[in-house]
N, C-alpha and C positions, 0 to 999 in steps of 0.2 A: 555437533557444532558445525559452524560454517565451513571449517577446513575439511570436513568429511564429505562434502558434496562433490560430485564428479566435475570434471572440466566441462565447459560449455562449448558452444559453437556460434558462429555468426550467420544470421539469415538476413538477406537483403530484402527490404520491403519499402516501397515508395521512395526509393533512392537512398535509404539509410540502412546501415548494418546494425541489427539488433542482436545483442548477446543473449543466448538462451541456454539454460541448463535443463536437461531432460532426465527424468528418473522413471524408468519403466516404459514399456512399449505397448502394454495392454491395459484394459480397463478404461474407466471414464476419463477423458481428457480434462485436466483441471489446471487452469492457469493461475499462477501466483504472481500478484502485482504488488510491488513494494511501495513504500512511502516516499515523501518528497523532502525529507530533511537533508542537511549537508552530508554527503557521503553515502546516502542510502543506496542499496542495490538489492536485487533478489537474494543474493547470497547472505548479505548482512541481516536482512529482515526475516528470512525464513530458514536460515541455517539450522536453528535449534529445533524446528518443528517439521521440516520437510520429510525427514525420514519416517516420522510418526504418521504422516498423511499418505505415504506412498503405497501402502498395501492396497492392492486392487485398483490402483489408479495410475494413470499416465500423467505424471506431474510435469508441468512446463513452467519453469521459473524464468521470468522475463525481466531484463533490464530495459526500462523505458528510455526513449531518447533523452540525452543529457545526463543519464545516470549509469553507474556501474561501468561496464565495459562496452556499452553501446555508443554509437556516434552521438555527437553533441552539436546539433545545428542550432542556430538562433531560431526561436519560436516566436512568431508575431501573431499567430492565430489564437482564438480562445483555447486555453490550455487543456481542458478536459477533452474537448472535441478533437484537438490535434492528436493527443495520445490515443484516444479511442479509435481514430482512423487507422493508426499504425498497428494497433492490436488486432483490429479486424483484418487488415492485410496480412498480418502474421498468421492468423487462423487459416486464411486461404492458402498461404504458402506451405503450411504444415498439413493441409488436407483435412482440417478439423471443421466439421459442419456445426457442431454444438459443443459447448464446454461449460463446466462449472468454473466458478472463480472464487478464489480466496485472496482477500485484498487488505492491504494496510494503508490507511491514510489517503494520500494522493491516489494510489491504485484503486481504492474503493470508489472514488468519484469518477475515475476513468471508466470503471466497469459499469457503474450505474448509467453513465452517458451512453455507453455501447448498448446496454440492455434496453434503454429507452428508444434508441433509434434503430436498432436491429434486433428486435425481440426474438427472432427465430434462431439466433446464434448463442443465446445464453440460457442455460438450464436453471442453475441455482447460484446465488451469490452470498458469500460471507464478507461482511464489510466491517472493518475495525478502525475507529478513530478518524473517520473521513468527514469532510465538511463540504458537501456538494451544493449546499444552499446557505444563504445568510441565516443566522439564528432568528427565531421569532422575537417579536418586540418585548416579550416577557424576559428575555435573556439579554446579557450584554451584547451590543452590536459590534464592538471592536475588541478583539482579543490582542492586547499588546504583546503577549508572548509570541504569537504566530508571526507578527510583523517584525519582531526584533531579533529572532533567532539568527538569521543570516547576517544581519548587521553587526550583532555582537560577536559572532564567530569569525567573520572575515575582517572585521574592523579591529581597531586597537592593537596594531602590530601584526595582524594576520593570524591564520589558523595555527594551532599547535596541538600536540597530542593531549596535553593537560586541559586545554579548552574543550576539546572534543569529549573527554571523559566528564568534565564538569557539566557540559550541555546535556549529555545523555543521562547523567545521574540526577540532575535537577529537574529535567523536563520529561524524560521518557521512561524512567525507571522508578518503581515504588520502593524497592529494597534500597535502603541508604548505602549499602555496600556498592551499589552500582553494577553496571554490566560487566561481562567477562572481558578480560584484557584483549583477547583476540578479536572480539567484536568491535571494540573501540579502535584497535589498530586498523582493521579493515575499513571502517568508516573514515578514519583519518586519511588513509591512503587514497581512497576515492575522492575525498573532499579536497585534496591538494594536487590532483593531477593538473597539468597545464590547462586543459579545457575546463575543469571545474573552477580553477582560479580565474579564468577568463570570464566565466559567467558570474561567479561570485554573488554580489548583491545587485547586479544589473537586472532589474525586473523587466526591462524592455526586451531582454533576450530570452526570458524564461516563459513567455506566453502571456496573453492577455487574461485578466481575471474572468472567471465564468461562473454563473449561477444557474443551476439546473432546475430551479423551481418550476418552470413552465413545462418541463418534459418528464418529471418523475412520475406523473400519473400514467405515463405510457409504459412503465416497467411492469411486465407481466410475470417475470420470474419470481419465485419465492426468495425472500431476502432474510438473512439472519444478521442483525446488527449485534456484533459481539464486542462489547466495550470493556475497557479497563475502568474499574471503579474510581480511580484517582487520576484520570486523564486530565491534565491541566489545560489542554488546548480546547477540548470540547467534551465535557463530562457526560455522564449518563442522561442528564436532563436534555442535552442536545439530541442524544440518540432517540429519546422518546418523542421529541418534537419532529425529528426526521421520520420516525415510524408513522406519524400521522399523515405523511404525504405519500406513503406507499400502500398498495392494496393488499399485498401478501407478505406479511412481515412478522418476525418474532424478534424480541430483544432479550439478550442475555448479558448480564454484567458479571465480570470475573473479578472477585475481590483480590486485594493485595497485588494489584497490577496498576500500571499507569498507561502510557501511550502505546506500549508494545507488549500486550499480554501474551502474544504468541511466543515471544522470546523469554519473558519472565516466568511463565508457567506453561511450558510447551505441552506437557502431558494433559493437563486439564483443557487447554485450548484445543488440542487435537481431538480429544474425546467429544467436545461440543460440536466441533466442525464435522467430524465423521458422522455423528448421529444426525445432524441436520442434512448433510449431503445425501445420506442414505435414504431418507424418506421425506425430506422437505419440512420436517417439523422439529422445532428446537426442543431439546431436552431441558429438564430443570437444571438451572445453573448451580454451580457449587461455590 
């Protein structure tokens, strides 16, 4: 669980202090990049699965700017490019030439942006629930869930623990019992820090929207799109459309999961990730 992860440290890159949790010092460097929902962090998004992925790997769990325990500047640049530049600088600061990436939602779009613009720094990518491009015309162009989450959570009297649990249970979890209480509490704590409340629903401070359509063809790394079968933000049909834009890609769909399959079924998720990172080929999904 999240509480079992070691304490992290702060590394200054491009004038910002990024919070990083490291597990292991040997093996393939593997960066874990979290999603962009209220209160998300590396610890909340990967606490259930990090220990399963750590064997033979140097795991580096990163809190992106504005998330977790990292600094929270105003972001006015294109959002994926901004974060990718800071992840690239973090690789340099850590002395990591090339790395694998395991990414949730926002983190996957950031990693794809980095892989497109700096292909020599990325070996393999696992991407879950990410939306780096607009959906094709055959799919709905506007997802009201994605645009309403922050407004609903931070509006109507402000955040609360019960609203966080409701958000995660309704939109991010397939099991109607919902997420573990400690995960909800961690997300709530990070979502209600003074800097998180300052950002709230102010889109002008969280980065300009960005579409990676024009650069995805430059991604040379093998990619596994590992999707939750019941993801309400962008379902498996979006993953298949995204796969058509990538040259070296596999798609696996994990049943009985929603937006966070790595948290809901960590053992199955880890097995798929491990097999893909080991040889670049996706195994048969379960």
